[in-house]
N, C-alpha and C positions, 0 to 999 in steps of 0.2 A: 698520425699523418696530416701535415698542415692543408686542410682545406680550404681556404681561401688563404691569402695577401693581401693586408692596407699598407699602399704605400701613401704617408704621406708628405707633403708638398705644403705646406701652409709656410713653414720656416725656408722655404727653399732659396739660396743664395739668390739676386737678384744677377748677378755674372750668367749664374745658370739656364734664366730662365730662355732665350734666345737657343738656346742648344736641349732644349726638354724633350727630345724626342731621342737625342741620342743617349740622357741618362734615362730615360723609359727603357727605351731597346738593352742597353746593359743589364739594369737591373734586372731584366725577365731574364736574359739570357744567364744573369746570376744566379738564380730562382733554377734554374734549368738544368745548368753545369750542377751546383751547388746539393741540389736538392737528392734523395731517393726516388721520388716521384714526382712528377708532376703536379701542378696546382692547378686545377680549373677555374676556378675564379680568382679575378684580383683586384682588388679597387684604388684607385687614385683618389687621394686625398687632396683636394687643391682649394682656395680663397675666392670667392663672386663676390667683389664689393662694390657698394651702388655707384651708380656712374659717376655721381660727383667727386667720390674720393678715389677714383683707379686714378693710376701712374701706367705710362706708357707700356712697359714692363708685363705688368697684368692683365694689358688688352690684347698681348699679343702671345700671352704662355695660354688663355682657354683657347681659342682658334687653332692651336700648333697638339694640345692636347687634344680635343676631337677629330683630330684629324690620323692622329696617331691613334684613337681609339676605335674607328673604323676601321684599322688595319688590322686588330689584333682581334682577333675571337675571344671572346673571356674575360677582356677586359670591360672594365666600366668607370667611367669619370663621375665623380660626386662633388659636385660643386657647390659651397652656400656660404654664408657671411661669419660663420663660427666655425669653430673645431665642432663643439658641440651640438649643430644642428647635420654638421656632417655622417658625424659619429653618428650618430643615432638611425639618420636614415639608410648608412648602412646596415645598422644593427636587425632595420627591419630587414631587409634584403638578408641576410644572415638565416633570421629566424623564420623567414618563409620557404628555404631551403633546407632547415634542419642544421643547419653546419656551427661547428663551436669551439674546434680547434684550430687556434688562427696565429698567423705573423703579418707582426708590424713592421716594417721597414722607415725607417726614419733617418731624419738628421739627430746624431748623438745627441746635441743639444735638447731636443723635443720631448727626450727619453722620460725621463721624471714626471714632465705635464701633463704628456699622454698616459699614464699609469695613473695619475687624480682621475682626468675623461674616463677612463675602464673600471678604477672601480664604483664611481661614482654611475651610470651609466651599462652596467653589466656587472653578470652573477657567477656562484660559481660552479654553475652550469660549463662556462667561457675558459677553454686554457687560450692563454696567450703566449706568445713569443716574443721579441726580442731581433732586431735586427738591425744595424746601422746601413742608412744607406750613401752607397758606394758609384764610383765614377766606372771603372776599369771594368771590363768583362770575364780577367785570368783571376779565375780562381784562387790562384798562388801569389796574387799581384794589385791586391788592393787598396784602394786609398780614399779612403771615408771623407765624404761631403763634409765643408764646414770646421772650426776646431772641436778636439774629441776631450773630455777631461772624465777622469777614472769615477771622480766624487762628484755627483751633482745631488741639490739637496731645494725644495721646494717651497720656498717661503709662508709663514702662516697666511699672510698677504696673498698672495698667487693661489692656494688654494680656495680661500675665498670668493675669489674673482670668480676661480674657474664651476665652484657650486652655486655661484649668481650666474653666470650666463647659463651653465645647465636651470635651473629655473626657470630663466626668463623663456627657453626654447621654450620648454613644456609647457607654461602656461601660455605661450601662444598657440599652441596645436586644438583641433577643433577638437567637439567631443563625438565622442563614437555610438555608433547605433540609437543614436535618436539622443532629445534631449533630457538634462539629472532628474529622475520619478521620483520622488518622496513618499511611499502609502503610508496613512496613517490610520490608525484605531479609533472610533468614535467613544469609545469606552474611557479610551486615559485624559483626563482633562486638562487642556493645552495652556490654562494659566495658572496650573504647579508644574505641569513636565513636560519638556520639549524629546519628541520621541517618531519615530521614525521609522522603515523597512527603506531601504535601497532596493535596486532591477538589478537587470544588466546594462544599464541605460547610465551616460551621461561621463565619462571619464575619458583618458585616453589608453588603458591598456586596450593591447590588437593582437595579444594573443588569444585566440583564437579557444581553447579550453578556458579561461577565464571572462569574467564581467566584463565591460569595457571601464565598468566603474572598479576594479579590483581593490581592497586594499587589505592586503596580506601577501608581503612578500619571504620570499626561500629564500635559502643557498639553493635548492633544487628545485628551482621556477627560473625561468626566465626573466620577467616581471622585477627591474630591480625597484629599492627602495625610494629613489631616487621619483619616479614615476607613480609609485600607491601613495607618497606625499604631495605630488598634486591630484592624483584625485580625492585623497582625502581634505585639503586645499578648499576645491571645489564646492564639495558634501557640505564643507563645514561653513561655506560663503552661504548656500543654496537654505539651510537648515538655520543657522545662526546661533551655534555654536564655536567655541575656542577650540582650535586643531591640538593647540601647544597640551589641553588637557583632558585629550584622548586614551582615553585607556580599552583595551581589548582584550577578550580572556585568551588563558594560553591554552589552547585545546588539548584534552588528552582523553576524548569521551569517556568522561566516566564524570564522575559527582561531588568533585571536589569544589568549595566555593571559595572564592576572595572577599575578605573585608576592607575595605579603601579604609586607608589609613594603617594597617598592621602591614605585619610583615607576607609579602608577598609570595606564593607555595611556586612552585617551577613551574606547574602545570594546573590548570584549572576551567571545569567549565561552565561555570559560575560567578558572577559577581554579583555587589548589592554596597550602596553607600549610600548618607544623608549630606554628604556635600554640595555647598549650592555650588554652580559653572562648574560640573563635573560631568565628562561626556561618559560611558561604559558604552563597550558594545559585545555583541557575540554574533559569527557568523554564519552561514547558513543556505542554503541551496535544495539538495537533500535532507539534511538534518533540518530540523526548528530548529526556528529562531525565538525566543520567548519572552516578553519582557512581566516585570512585576512591580506594581504603581502602585503607593500607601498614600494615599492623599490626606489621612489624619496625621500620619506623624512622619512624609512627607519624607518617605523614603525611600529608595527603586532598586532593583535589579532586573540583570541582562542573564542569558541561560542559555547555550548550543546545547540541544538534544540531540543526538544520534542515537541509533535502533540500542546501541550498548549502553547510554546516557538516560534513554528511557525506562534501561531494564534497572540501572542503577537507582530511578529518582532523584536525577539530576533537577527536577521541577519541585519536589515536597523537600530538598537539600539546600536550595536558593527562597524558600518560604521559610522554616527552619530557622537561618540564617540571619533574615531582616526581622525574623520574631525574637531570636536572642540579644542580638546584637541593639536592636531597635525599637524593641519594646511594643511591636508591631499586631495588631489583631488580625487573624489570619482574616475573621470578614470581611476588614478592611482592605485587603489586598487584591488589587486588578492583576489579571492576567493573561496577556494576550499572546496567539500563539500567530508569529506572523509565515511568511507565505514557504511552503516546502514540497514535498514529493508527496502526491499521493496516494491512497491504495488501492490507481488503477494502475502504479508504475510501478513500486516497488518491493522489491521479493527479498525472500531470506532463505537460508538453508532446512528445513524441518525442522532442524534439533534445536535452530534458534525461534522459528514458529511459535513451536512447544508453549516458548517462555510468556510468549505472548498470550497463546490461546488460554491460558493461567489466569492471566492478569480481565479477561474476557473475549468468548471464543469469536464475536461480533470484528474482534479484530484481527482476524485471518480467516480470507476468501481460498478458496481451492483448498482444505486443511490435506487434504489426503496426496495433494501433487508432491514433487519434491525441492518444487521451489516455491511455497504457494506465497501468494500477495499480503503484505505486511498494511494494519493502518496504523501510524503508530501516532496517529495526533490523536486518535480512540484511546491508543495506548496511555498517551499524556495526559487527557483528561482524568482516565482512571486511575493512573497514578497522581493524582495531582486533585481528589478529591478535597474538600474540607472535613472539619472534624464534626460538624454537625451533618456531614453526608450531603450538603450541596456542592453541587460542578463550582469551580470558576468559572467564570467568564471567560469566554476566548475570543477570537479572532483571525479566521482562516481565511485566504484567500487564492487560488493558483497554482499549479505546481510548478514546482524548476523556477519560479522566476525573481528571489529573492535573494543578497547573499550577505547583508551587515542589517544591524542592527541597533539604534544609539538612545539613551534615554537622557 
């Protein structure tokens, strides 16, 4: 079932500008007659050029669209100077309404170009279907607007221009939820390692369940790769690293560790390197992001430690990789625990809590309840004791405040 319709008028022939209301009226009639169910939301995409570049027909197009909008409930006209700006604005509206099944009605010559825009601004969460923009209201006698070609291709140059247009638009957007903030630990020497923990502010991701500085895209999320790349660009600019040499762990909630320069595993929760100019990162929120730094051997690591990774010893696995690969001495490795969920807020089923209780009874609160509270920070410290019996240096701050960390 189609939940929303997008009518693309960016390439509407100039000869039809004066009759735009008739075109829209016919299009809406076609939607109603030819669809099994009515579509409650219709969005009209049009170009709004700067005053210095407007032509007579463009000046008459917008007022006509606005007049038509006032007479049609559920129809909204969205104008901007670029297709990227219009489409991204509509995407925000669709996401707010939680709509995913979308029909795009457009001149046939725009279809392949529109697919490129959609591939960059949307994810597999959305379902798109395409239909040619037509003039007639009779489902049995429809006339396609403009020439129609059976086979269309988009040149490499066109794709590059679309990518640039999207990047420029995303770059122009303001930061959400506050300015970009990077938390640091005084334990890691700045003259050797660049490091930090991001917070939930400073990026452009508007999805409520994500931080605005979201650095992870997935086919199951509504945040596209283009937005994630813009967030990373802003973070890299603020922190001073090269986003092209950014490597993030592929979390599996286990204890595998990737050694930079060797064959990359399909999934891993720890990563280590001694290469200069490389930034490695691990996610965190409820789970703990950990940084490992050896100022003597100039090697570092990052790990993601949730409750499963904590029990499986991902922190020690990361340390062991640094020892075996780079000859690090355990006593030289500084370990910093980033912001994560605290023992006040994290519950697990009794069966899982028992495993933490065996590590240290103090890791569990209200042990006799069906869902005890767990202190995964303390468990990580206990699982990460040095061989001489002393604890690693650890630094913790806040609850639910961080998402990503890099060195």
